[in-house]
C-alpha positions in Angstrom: 207.3 325.1 148.9 204.3 323.5 150.7 201.1 326.0 151.4 198.7 323.9 153.7 195.2 323.6 153.3 194.4 325.4 149.9 191.3 323.5 150.3 190.0 321.2 153.1 192.8 318.8 154.1 194.6 319.4 150.5 197.9 321.0 150.3 199.9 322.3 147.7 203.6 321.7 147.2 205.0 324.1 144.6 208.6 323.6 142.9 209.6 325.8 139.9 206.0 326.8 139.2 204.6 323.4 139.0 202.3 322.1 141.6 201.7 318.6 143.4 199.1 318.0 145.5 199.0 315.9 149.0 195.3 315.0 150.1 194.6 314.0 153.4 191.9 311.3 154.3 192.1 309.9 157.6 195.3 308.4 158.3 196.1 307.7 154.2 197.5 310.2 151.8 197.0 311.0 148.2 199.7 312.5 146.0 198.4 314.1 142.6 201.1 315.1 140.1 204.6 314.1 140.2 206.3 317.6 139.9 209.9 317.7 138.5 212.9 315.5 139.6 214.0 318.1 141.9 210.7 318.3 144.0 211.7 314.9 145.2 213.2 315.8 148.7 210.6 318.6 149.2 208.0 315.9 148.8 209.8 313.7 151.1 209.9 316.6 153.8 205.9 318.0 153.2 205.0 314.0 153.7 207.2 314.1 156.7 205.6 317.4 158.1 202.3 316.2 157.3 202.6 313.6 159.9 202.8 310.6 157.8 205.2 308.2 156.1 205.8 307.0 152.7 203.8 303.6 153.6 200.8 306.2 154.1 201.1 307.3 150.7 197.8 305.0 149.2 198.3 306.5 145.3 199.6 309.0 143.0 197.2 310.4 140.7 198.4 311.9 137.3 196.3 314.5 135.5 198.5 313.6 132.4 201.5 312.5 131.5 203.9 315.8 130.5 207.1 315.4 131.8 206.5 318.5 134.5 204.2 316.3 135.9 205.6 312.7 135.9 208.9 313.6 137.3 208.9 311.9 140.9 206.6 309.2 139.4 208.9 306.1 138.9 210.5 307.0 142.0 207.5 307.2 143.8 206.5 303.6 142.5 210.0 302.3 142.8 210.8 303.4 146.3 207.5 303.4 147.7 205.6 301.0 145.8 203.1 303.8 145.2 200.9 302.7 142.5 200.4 305.5 140.0 197.0 306.0 138.2 196.8 307.7 134.7 194.0 307.8 131.9 194.2 305.2 129.2 194.5 308.1 126.9 197.8 309.4 128.2 199.3 305.9 129.2 202.0 305.8 126.6 202.9 309.7 127.3 203.5 309.0 131.2 206.2 306.1 129.7 207.5 308.7 127.3 206.8 312.5 128.6 208.6 314.2 125.6 206.7 312.0 123.0 203.8 314.5 122.1 203.8 317.0 119.6 202.2 320.4 120.9 199.9 322.6 118.2 202.7 325.3 117.9 206.3 324.8 117.8 207.6 325.0 121.2 211.2 326.6 120.5 210.0 329.1 118.5 207.1 330.2 120.3 209.1 330.8 123.2 211.3 332.7 121.3 208.9 335.1 120.5 207.3 335.0 123.9 209.9 336.0 126.6 207.6 336.5 129.1 208.2 332.4 129.6 212.0 332.4 129.8 212.0 332.7 133.3 210.0 329.8 134.4 211.0 327.5 131.9 214.3 328.3 133.0 213.3 327.3 136.6 211.7 324.1 135.2 215.0 323.3 133.7 217.0 323.9 136.4 214.7 321.5 138.4 215.3 318.6 136.0 212.8 319.4 132.7 215.2 317.8 130.4 215.9 314.4 132.5 212.9 313.1 133.6 212.4 309.4 133.2 208.8 307.9 132.2 206.5 305.4 134.2 205.4 302.7 132.4 203.9 300.6 135.4 200.7 302.5 135.8 197.0 301.9 136.4 194.2 303.0 134.7 191.7 305.6 136.0 188.0 304.8 136.2 184.9 307.4 136.9 185.7 307.7 140.1 189.1 306.7 142.3 189.2 304.4 144.7 192.0 305.9 146.3 192.0 308.6 149.8 189.4 311.3 148.6 187.5 309.5 146.5 187.6 311.9 143.6 185.3 312.2 140.4 187.4 311.6 137.3 186.9 314.9 134.9 187.7 314.2 131.4 189.6 317.5 130.1 190.9 316.7 126.7 193.0 319.2 124.9 196.2 320.2 126.9 196.5 316.2 126.0 194.6 314.2 124.8 194.1 312.0 128.2 194.2 315.1 130.5 191.9 314.9 133.5 190.7 317.2 136.3 190.3 315.4 140.1 186.8 316.6 141.8 186.6 316.5 145.5 183.2 317.5 145.6 183.2 317.2 149.6 185.7 319.5 150.2 184.5 321.8 147.2 188.1 321.7 145.1 188.4 320.3 141.9 192.5 319.8 141.2 192.7 320.8 137.7 196.2 320.2 136.4 197.0 322.1 132.9 193.4 322.3 132.2 193.2 325.3 133.7 196.5 327.2 135.0 197.1 330.6 137.0 200.5 330.5 135.7 201.2 330.1 132.1 204.8 328.8 132.0 205.0 329.4 128.5 204.0 332.8 128.6 204.3 333.9 132.1 200.8 335.2 131.8 199.0 335.0 135.1 195.4 334.7 135.9 193.1 331.8 134.9 193.6 330.2 131.3 194.5 327.3 129.2 198.3 326.6 128.6 199.8 327.9 125.6 199.8 326.2 122.0 203.3 325.6 122.9 202.7 322.7 125.1 198.9 321.9 124.3 197.7 319.5 121.6 194.7 321.1 120.8 193.7 324.2 122.0 190.1 324.3 120.4 189.5 321.3 122.4 191.1 322.7 125.5 189.0 325.3 125.1 185.8 323.0 125.0 187.1 321.3 127.8 186.6 324.5 130.2 182.9 323.7 130.2 183.3 320.3 132.4 185.5 322.2 134.9 182.6 324.7 135.3 180.1 322.3 135.5 181.7 320.9 139.0 180.8 324.2 140.6 183.7 323.8 142.8 184.8 327.0 145.0 188.5 326.2 144.9 190.5 325.5 141.5 193.6 324.1 142.4 195.8 324.5 139.1 198.8 322.7 138.0 201.3 326.0 137.6 200.4 329.1 139.6 198.4 329.8 142.9 195.1 328.3 143.7 191.9 330.2 142.6 189.3 330.5 145.3 186.6 332.5 143.6 184.6 329.9 142.4 185.2 327.7 139.1 182.7 329.5 137.0 184.7 332.8 137.4 188.1 331.2 136.6 186.7 329.6 133.8 185.1 332.9 132.3 188.7 334.4 132.6 190.2 331.7 130.9 187.7 332.1 127.9 188.5 335.7 127.7 192.2 334.8 128.2 192.1 332.3 125.1 189.9 334.9 122.5 192.5 337.7 123.5 195.5 335.4 122.4 
């Protein structure tokens, strides 16, 4: 489903509890995160409905290299010629999106957190187990020379090379999985970090919340779950409380 203008000129495409963002700047389009394989026809339709062609999609930026964020990246690069950018710390992960070791065993974790069964089941049906990695990527720099020119905010913890994207002129930050409003591994809702079953280092992830907070953005656009529009400080405060209660 496409949610238009979740922030100025930024649209959220949600498939199987996983978000892809489309950012408009003039007659150019930027895609942030590539979702799961089943998102492909929906991405095609969203680009068309917004009035663009594939040729106007100038770049794909990945907040990190997990399978549910690179699901259509190789296809976009192959069929559209879209350049794909990722932080150097996640370059290998984007090429091998199942190769990470989370802090907690994911299978044992899900067994004792049944709230995650439904969202993870939907993700599996959307191709979560069949994602091709992408090794032909470009490194991100401090400010990306792409539509919207977002600032790159390093937010490690969920993965080693995780980043958030700050669109200062739109008062928005795309947080990726540094802060989500739905945790697919627990079913928990409201601002939080992702469960240790999918996070490399929880303490580092919590520490990175302060970097999100520094943006002072009004709109927080997460990798999973709906947009939080009451300000990044409020979102971070809730995420810290949730982490303390976990």
